[in-house]
C-alpha positions, 0 to 999 in steps of 0.5 A: 462349141456347140453340137453344130461345130462338132458335126462340121468337124466329123469326118466319115470313113468307108465304114461309117454307118449313116442314116437320115436324121429324124428332124427332117422331111423329104419328098421325091420330085421328078427324080430329084429330092427336096428335103426340109430341115425342120430345125432351121426351116431350110430347104435342100434340093438334090439332083437324081444321083443325090436323090438316089443316095438320099433314098439309100440313107433312109435306112442305116447304111455304111458309106461303102455300101452306098458307094457300091450301090451307086457304082452299080447304077451309074457309069462312074469309077469307084474312087470318084464315086466314093469321093463325091459321096463322101463330100455329099454325106459330109455336107448332109451331116453338117446340115443336120440331115443325116446322123451317124450310128455306132457299129452294132457288131462287136 
């Protein structure tokens, strides 16, 4: 199995650090985001909430930090927010748009 299948099996946790992958380009469009995966030429679109999450992952962030930031900005229950963010991040990971980082703290 190649790396593509390994990424699909990757499960994120609240403590996973995620960051936008280098093999993509993106831009903001009227509060939304458009992302191009350079490797496969596929475009992706994110709604305003997804665009905010995309903005947050431009720098390494723990999943829990992303969830806390979104809860602060939007009227959403923390459990629902975290579940939806995990779903989006796992899709972005599977598509090669984000990557995970090892925790730099000992």
